[in-house]
C-alpha positions as CSV (number, residue, x, y, z in Angstrom):
1,X,37.4,8.2,4.2
2,X,34.2,6.2,4.1
3,X,31.0,7.5,2.5
4,X,28.0,6.3,4.5
5,X,24.2,6.8,4.6
6,X,22.8,8.5,7.6
7,X,21.1,5.4,9.0
8,X,24.6,3.9,9.3
9,X,25.9,6.6,11.7
10,X,25.6,4.4,14.8
11,X,28.3,2.0,13.4
12,X,30.7,4.9,12.7
13,X,30.7,6.9,16.0
14,X,34.0,8.7,16.4
15,X,35.0,8.2,12.8
16,X,35.5,10.6,9.9
17,X,32.8,10.0,7.2
18,X,31.2,11.7,4.2
19,X,27.5,12.1,3.8
20,X,25.8,13.1,0.6
21,X,22.3,14.6,0.6
22,X,20.1,17.7,0.6
23,X,19.6,20.6,3.1
24,X,16.5,19.9,5.1
25,X,16.8,22.7,7.5
26,X,19.3,25.3,8.6
27,X,19.7,27.0,12.0
28,X,22.2,29.7,12.7
29,X,23.7,30.9,16.0
30,X,26.4,33.4,15.5
31,X,29.7,31.6,14.5
32,X,28.1,28.2,14.7
33,X,25.5,26.9,12.2
34,X,23.5,23.7,12.3
35,X,22.6,22.4,8.8
36,X,20.2,19.4,9.0
37,X,20.9,17.0,6.1
38,X,18.6,14.4,4.6
39,X,19.8,11.6,2.4
40,X,16.8,9.3,2.0
41,X,17.7,7.1,4.9
42,X,17.3,9.7,7.6
43,X,18.2,13.1,9.0
44,X,21.5,14.2,10.4
45,X,22.2,17.4,12.2
46,X,25.6,18.8,11.4
47,X,27.6,21.3,13.5
48,X,29.7,23.7,11.6
49,X,32.0,26.0,13.6
50,X,33.4,29.0,11.8
51,X,36.9,28.7,13.5
52,X,37.2,25.0,12.4
53,X,36.4,25.6,8.7
54,X,37.9,27.6,5.8
55,X,36.0,30.8,5.3
56,X,34.6,29.9,1.9
57,X,33.2,26.6,3.2
58,X,31.6,28.2,6.3
59,X,30.0,31.0,4.1
60,X,28.7,28.5,1.6
61,X,27.0,26.5,4.4
62,X,25.7,29.6,6.1
63,X,24.0,30.8,2.9
64,X,22.5,27.5,1.8
65,X,18.9,27.4,0.7
66,X,16.3,24.7,1.4
67,X,16.8,21.5,-0.6
68,X,20.2,22.5,-2.0
69,X,22.4,19.4,-2.6
70,X,25.7,18.9,-0.9
71,X,28.2,16.5,0.5
72,X,29.5,17.0,4.1
73,X,32.6,15.5,5.7
74,X,33.0,15.3,9.5
75,X,33.2,13.2,12.6
76,X,30.2,11.3,13.9
77,X,29.3,12.1,17.5
78,X,26.5,10.7,19.7
79,X,24.0,13.3,20.7
80,X,20.7,12.2,22.2
81,X,18.9,15.5,21.4
82,X,19.7,15.3,17.7
83,X,17.4,13.6,15.2
84,X,18.5,10.0,15.0
85,X,20.7,10.3,18.1
86,X,23.9,11.4,16.3
87,X,25.5,14.6,15.0
88,X,28.3,15.3,12.5
89,X,31.1,17.8,13.5
90,X,31.8,19.3,10.1
91,X,35.4,19.5,8.8
92,X,34.6,20.1,5.1
93,X,31.6,20.5,2.7
94,X,31.0,20.7,-1.0
95,X,27.8,22.3,-2.4
96,X,26.7,20.4,-5.5
97,X,23.8,22.7,-6.4
98,X,22.4,25.7,-4.5
99,X,18.7,26.3,-5.0
100,X,18.5,30.0,-6.2
101,X,16.8,32.4,-3.9
102,X,14.9,34.0,-6.8
103,X,13.1,30.6,-7.3
104,X,13.1,29.0,-3.9
105,X,11.9,25.5,-3.1
106,X,8.1,25.8,-3.2
107,X,7.1,23.7,-0.2
108,X,8.0,25.8,2.8
109,X,7.4,25.1,6.5
110,X,4.1,27.0,6.3
111,X,0.7,25.4,5.8
112,X,-0.2,24.4,2.2
113,X,-3.5,23.2,0.7
114,X,-3.9,19.6,-0.4
115,X,-4.2,20.6,-4.1
116,X,-1.0,22.6,-4.0
117,X,0.8,19.7,-2.4
118,X,-0.6,17.2,-4.9
119,X,0.5,19.4,-7.8
120,X,4.0,19.3,-6.3
121,X,3.8,15.6,-5.3
122,X,7.2,15.0,-6.9
123,X,8.7,17.4,-4.3
124,X,6.2,16.6,-1.4
125,X,7.7,13.1,-1.3
126,X,10.7,14.7,0.4
127,X,8.7,15.7,3.5
128,X,9.1,13.6,6.7
129,X,5.5,12.4,6.8
130,X,5.3,11.4,3.1
131,X,8.7,9.9,3.4
132,X,7.6,7.8,6.4
133,X,4.4,6.6,4.7
134,X,6.4,5.4,1.6
135,X,8.9,3.6,3.8
136,X,6.0,1.8,5.6
137,X,4.7,0.9,2.1
138,X,8.0,-0.5,1.2
139,X,8.0,-2.7,4.4
140,X,4.5,-3.9,3.7
141,X,5.4,-4.9,0.1
142,X,8.6,-6.6,1.3
143,X,6.6,-8.4,4.0
144,X,4.0,-9.6,1.5
145,X,6.6,-11.1,-0.7
146,X,8.5,-12.7,2.3
147,X,5.3,-14.2,3.7
148,X,4.2,-15.9,0.4
149,X,7.7,-16.8,-0.6
150,X,8.2,-18.6,2.7
151,X,4.9,-20.4,2.6
152,X,5.3,-22.3,-0.6
153,X,3.8,-19.8,-3.0
154,X,5.3,-19.0,-6.4
155,X,5.2,-15.5,-7.9
156,X,3.7,-15.8,-11.4
157,X,3.0,-12.5,-13.1
158,X,-0.3,-11.9,-14.9
159,X,-1.0,-9.6,-17.9
160,X,-1.9,-5.9,-17.6
161,X,-3.5,-5.9,-21.0
162,X,-6.5,-8.2,-21.0
163,X,-9.1,-9.1,-23.6
164,X,-12.1,-9.3,-21.2
165,X,-13.5,-8.2,-17.9
166,X,-12.9,-9.9,-14.6
167,X,-14.9,-7.8,-12.1
168,X,-17.6,-6.3,-14.4
169,X,-17.4,-4.3,-17.6
170,X,-18.5,-0.9,-16.1
171,X,-15.1,-0.2,-14.5
172,X,-12.8,-1.1,-17.3
173,X,-10.2,1.2,-19.0
174,X,-10.3,0.5,-22.7
175,X,-7.1,0.8,-24.7
176,X,-6.5,0.9,-28.4
177,X,-4.3,-2.1,-29.3
178,X,-3.0,-3.0,-32.8
179,X,-5.1,-3.2,-36.0
180,X,-8.3,-1.8,-34.4
181,X,-8.3,-4.4,-31.6
182,X,-9.5,-3.3,-28.2
183,X,-8.0,-4.5,-24.9
184,X,-8.5,-3.4,-21.3
185,X,-6.2,-2.5,-18.4
186,X,-6.5,-5.3,-15.9
187,X,-8.9,-5.0,-12.9
188,X,-7.4,-8.1,-11.3
189,X,-5.0,-10.9,-12.2
190,X,-7.3,-13.5,-10.6
191,X,-8.6,-15.4,-13.7
192,X,-5.1,-15.9,-15.0
193,X,-3.9,-16.7,-11.5
194,X,-6.4,-19.5,-11.4
195,X,-4.6,-21.0,-14.4
196,X,-1.3,-20.5,-12.7
197,X,-2.6,-22.3,-9.6
198,X,-3.5,-25.3,-11.7
199,X,0.1,-25.4,-12.9
200,X,2.0,-24.6,-9.7
201,X,-0.4,-25.3,-6.8
202,X,0.0,-22.1,-4.7
203,X,0.8,-18.9,-6.5
204,X,0.5,-15.1,-6.2
205,X,0.6,-12.2,-8.6
206,X,1.5,-8.7,-7.5
207,X,1.2,-5.7,-9.6
208,X,-0.8,-2.6,-10.7
209,X,-4.5,-2.9,-11.2
210,X,-7.0,-0.3,-12.7
211,X,-10.6,0.5,-11.9
212,X,-12.5,3.1,-13.8
213,X,-14.9,3.8,-10.9
214,X,-15.9,7.5,-10.7
215,X,-15.4,7.5,-7.0
216,X,-14.0,10.4,-5.0
217,X,-13.9,8.7,-1.6
218,X,-10.7,8.7,0.6
219,X,-10.5,4.9,0.0
220,X,-10.3,4.9,-3.8
221,X,-7.6,5.2,-6.5
222,X,-8.0,4.4,-10.2
223,X,-4.6,2.8,-10.2
224,X,-3.4,0.8,-7.3
225,X,-1.3,-2.2,-6.4
226,X,-2.8,-5.5,-5.4
227,X,-1.4,-8.9,-4.3
228,X,-3.5,-11.9,-5.2
229,X,-2.8,-15.4,-3.9
230,X,-4.6,-18.3,-5.5
231,X,-4.5,-21.9,-4.2
232,X,-5.5,-25.2,-5.7
233,X,-7.3,-27.7,-3.5
234,X,-8.4,-24.8,-1.2
235,X,-11.9,-24.1,0.2
236,X,-13.3,-20.9,1.8
237,X,-11.9,-21.8,5.3
238,X,-8.4,-22.1,3.8
239,X,-8.8,-18.7,2.1
240,X,-9.8,-17.1,5.4
241,X,-7.0,-18.8,7.3
242,X,-4.3,-17.5,4.9
243,X,-5.8,-14.0,4.8
244,X,-5.8,-13.7,8.6
245,X,-2.3,-15.1,8.9
246,X,-0.9,-12.7,6.3
247,X,-2.5,-9.6,8.0
248,X,-1.2,-10.6,11.5
249,X,2.3,-11.1,10.0
250,X,2.3,-7.8,8.2
251,X,1.1,-5.8,11.2
252,X,3.6,-7.4,13.4
253,X,6.4,-6.7,10.9
254,X,5.5,-3.0,10.5
255,X,5.4,-2.6,14.3
256,X,8.8,-4.3,14.6
257,X,10.7,-2.5,11.9
258,X,9.0,0.9,11.4
259,X,8.6,2.4,14.8
260,X,10.4,5.6,13.8
261,X,8.2,6.1,10.8
262,X,5.0,5.4,12.8
263,X,6.2,8.0,15.3
264,X,6.7,10.6,12.6
265,X,3.1,9.8,11.4
266,X,1.8,10.1,15.0
267,X,0.2,6.6,14.6
268,X,-1.3,5.1,17.7
269,X,0.6,1.9,17.7
270,X,-1.4,0.5,20.6
271,X,-4.2,0.0,18.2
272,X,-2.1,-2.0,15.8
273,X,-0.6,-4.1,18.7
274,X,-4.2,-5.5,19.2
275,X,-4.2,-7.0,15.8
276,X,-3.7,-10.7,16.7
277,X,-5.5,-13.9,15.9
278,X,-8.3,-14.9,16.1
279,X,-10.2,-12.2,14.2
280,X,-14.0,-11.9,14.9
281,X,-16.0,-13.7,12.2
282,X,-19.6,-13.4,11.1
283,X,-21.8,-14.4,8.2
284,X,-23.4,-11.8,5.9
285,X,-26.7,-12.6,7.6
286,X,-25.3,-11.8,11.0
287,X,-23.6,-8.6,9.8
288,X,-26.9,-7.3,8.3
289,X,-28.6,-7.9,11.7
290,X,-25.8,-6.2,13.6
291,X,-25.9,-3.2,11.3
292,X,-29.7,-2.9,11.6
293,X,-29.3,-2.8,15.4
294,X,-26.8,0.1,15.0
295,X,-29.3,2.1,12.9
296,X,-28.1,1.2,9.3
297,X,-30.7,1.2,6.6
298,X,-29.1,-1.7,4.8
299,X,-31.5,-4.5,3.7
300,X,-30.6,-8.1,3.0
301,X,-29.2,-8.4,-0.5
302,X,-27.5,-5.0,-0.5
303,X,-23.7,-4.5,-0.4
304,X,-22.0,-2.7,2.4
305,X,-21.2,1.0,2.0
306,X,-18.3,2.8,3.7
307,X,-20.5,3.8,6.6
308,X,-21.8,0.2,7.1
309,X,-18.2,-1.1,7.2
310,X,-17.2,1.5,9.8
311,X,-20.3,0.7,11.9
312,X,-19.6,-3.1,11.6
313,X,-16.1,-2.8,13.1
314,X,-16.6,0.0,15.7
315,X,-16.9,-2.5,18.5
316,X,-13.7,-4.5,17.5
317,X,-10.0,-3.7,17.9
318,X,-9.0,-5.9,14.9
319,X,-10.3,-6.7,11.4
320,X,-13.6,-8.5,11.0
321,X,-14.1,-11.4,8.6
322,X,-17.5,-11.5,6.9
323,X,-18.4,-14.4,4.6
324,X,-21.3,-15.9,2.6
325,X,-22.6,-12.9,0.8
326,X,-25.6,-13.0,-1.6
327,X,-24.5,-14.4,-4.9
328,X,-26.3,-11.5,-6.7
329,X,-23.8,-9.0,-5.4
330,X,-20.7,-11.1,-6.1
331,X,-18.8,-11.8,-9.3
332,X,-19.8,-14.7,-11.6
333,X,-16.9,-17.0,-10.6
334,X,-17.9,-17.5,-6.9
335,X,-18.8,-21.0,-5.7
336,X,-22.3,-21.1,-4.3
337,X,-22.9,-22.3,-0.7
338,X,-24.0,-26.0,-1.1
339,X,-26.5,-25.6,1.8
340,X,-27.9,-22.2,0.5
341,X,-27.2,-21.8,-3.2
342,X,-28.4,-18.1,-3.1
343,X,-25.2,-17.4,-1.1
344,X,-21.7,-17.2,-2.5
345,X,-18.7,-18.6,-0.7
346,X,-17.0,-15.2,-0.7
347,X,-15.3,-13.4,2.1
348,X,-14.3,-9.8,2.9
349,X,-11.9,-8.7,5.6
350,X,-12.9,-5.3,7.0
351,X,-10.3,-3.2,8.9
352,X,-11.2,-1.3,12.1
353,X,-11.0,2.5,12.5
354,X,-13.0,3.2,9.4
355,X,-10.5,1.9,6.8
356,X,-13.0,-0.5,5.2
357,X,-12.4,-3.7,3.2
358,X,-8.8,-4.6,2.9
359,X,-9.2,-8.1,1.5
360,X,-11.8,-9.7,-0.7
361,X,-11.9,-13.2,-2.0
362,X,-13.4,-16.6,-1.7
363,X,-13.8,-20.1,-3.2
364,X,-14.1,-20.3,-7.0
365,X,-16.5,-22.3,-9.1
366,X,-14.8,-25.6,-10.2
367,X,-17.8,-27.2,-12.0
368,X,-17.8,-26.6,-15.7
369,X,-21.6,-26.7,-16.2
370,X,-22.2,-24.2,-13.4
371,X,-19.5,-21.8,-14.6
372,X,-21.0,-21.9,-18.1
373,X,-24.4,-21.1,-16.6
374,X,-23.0,-18.2,-14.7
375,X,-21.3,-16.7,-17.8
376,X,-24.7,-16.8,-19.6
377,X,-26.5,-15.2,-16.6
378,X,-23.9,-12.4,-16.5
379,X,-24.2,-12.0,-20.3
380,X,-20.4,-12.4,-20.7
381,X,-19.0,-13.4,-24.1
382,X,-18.4,-17.1,-24.1
383,X,-15.6,-17.0,-26.6
384,X,-13.5,-14.7,-24.5
385,X,-13.7,-17.1,-21.6
386,X,-13.0,-20.4,-23.4
387,X,-9.5,-20.6,-22.0
388,X,-10.9,-20.0,-18.5
389,X,-13.4,-22.8,-19.1
390,X,-10.5,-25.1,-20.0
391,X,-9.4,-25.0,-16.4
392,X,-12.6,-26.8,-15.5
393,X,-12.3,-29.3,-18.4
394,X,-8.8,-30.5,-17.6
395,X,-8.2,-31.4,-14.0
396,X,-10.6,-29.1,-12.2
397,X,-10.3,-29.0,-8.4
398,X,-11.8,-26.8,-5.7
399,X,-9.7,-23.7,-5.4
400,X,-9.8,-20.2,-4.0
401,X,-7.9,-17.0,-3.2
402,X,-8.2,-13.3,-2.5
403,X,-6.9,-9.9,-3.3
404,X,-5.4,-7.3,-1.0
405,X,-5.0,-3.7,-2.1
406,X,-1.6,-2.3,-0.8
407,X,-2.6,1.3,-0.5
408,X,-5.7,0.8,1.7
409,X,-3.7,-1.5,3.9
410,X,-0.8,1.0,4.2
411,X,-3.3,3.8,5.0
412,X,-4.5,1.7,7.9
413,X,-1.0,1.0,9.1
414,X,-0.1,4.6,8.9
415,X,-3.3,6.0,10.3
416,X,-3.7,8.2,7.2
417,X,-7.0,9.8,6.3
418,X,-6.6,9.3,2.5
419,X,-5.0,6.6,0.4
420,X,-3.5,9.3,-1.9
421,X,-0.5,9.6,0.6
422,X,0.3,5.9,0.4
423,X,1.4,5.7,-3.3
424,X,4.2,7.9,-4.8
425,X,2.0,9.3,-7.6
426,X,-1.7,8.8,-7.0
427,X,-4.1,8.5,-9.9
428,X,-7.7,9.5,-9.0
429,X,-10.8,10.7,-10.7
430,X,-9.5,14.2,-11.3
431,X,-5.7,13.6,-10.8
432,X,-3.3,12.3,-13.4
433,X,-0.4,14.7,-12.8
434,X,2.4,14.9,-12.0
């Protein structure tokens, strides 16, 4: 007898199979009971008839408690009304562990507060909505890798322990290293990725990043995953092209492969179906004027807040690309606009529906003297960046790239209100457990 996962049921209609999983729900109707089993790949309604089973087996199933673990044997049968479209006519079952009634599974079908659910995140992941969100996350991550791997990029990992800041010293997590040395958890792999690009041409790094921002908004985590491509011989226009192409590909892939999960999440997929090239584009100057016309109090030179980003995209059905920000509000490594040096050749991609910036990047400084000047202006320790300056001493070329946070992108795909549901174990300002 073949052991299958629930998502393989279609290929085994009429066959005897074994399914291993956990009790998701149990409905009783006299001498027939309907245990619904989950196994990580889906849900399967089972039909257990008393007259078809040994008494001990039927009684064991009848008295099962939520999230008890078991294996079930039976014949797969098509049933349009059942979850997944198939049922299992039970011929045998084995209970692996029965959750005791004196200490039942804590997450019941009733309403629970967010703090309670977050305290039980290790169990909350078993619920249909959380399960669906994490499966969409998996598809996005797989899609990111497939896109870059099929477009000539090489994955080159960058360190998590770093000796210096990349995005500014105020948001670093400091770590005690060996012999009284201090290092920091990475804010970004970008600087190292620039070195990688000078070796391999087109690269990407993909891993956890850490920001010590004391932010409590629905868009922020202190630990999140970010993909960062970097390209030699690339300008701002190339960065924008790749960013747009990546997002269109990922949205299309999620729509193609995760319809069932999006349905569970009650996501309006019509809104995602509109996400196609070309994306609307505007300069920072144009964005400030548009925001002022909508009643924003932003002034030229200020960075966009959450409300500004939402206002800016409310008339569009796809992400908006904004470029050429004031150099004063961008990091030290951005190439200035040759026509207006007070502007940086940086770009942000802002998602619609209030999800904010999902991509940030731009063209990097490739001139040694200018980069040295920027380091001095930002009061950054020269010795810590000598290796970074070497990239401008030995074969410097125009280059650029961007970073995309996975969690914020997944929140947009799923239509979730808060990014905490897009990562298995979120780390936030006041949340480090479980």
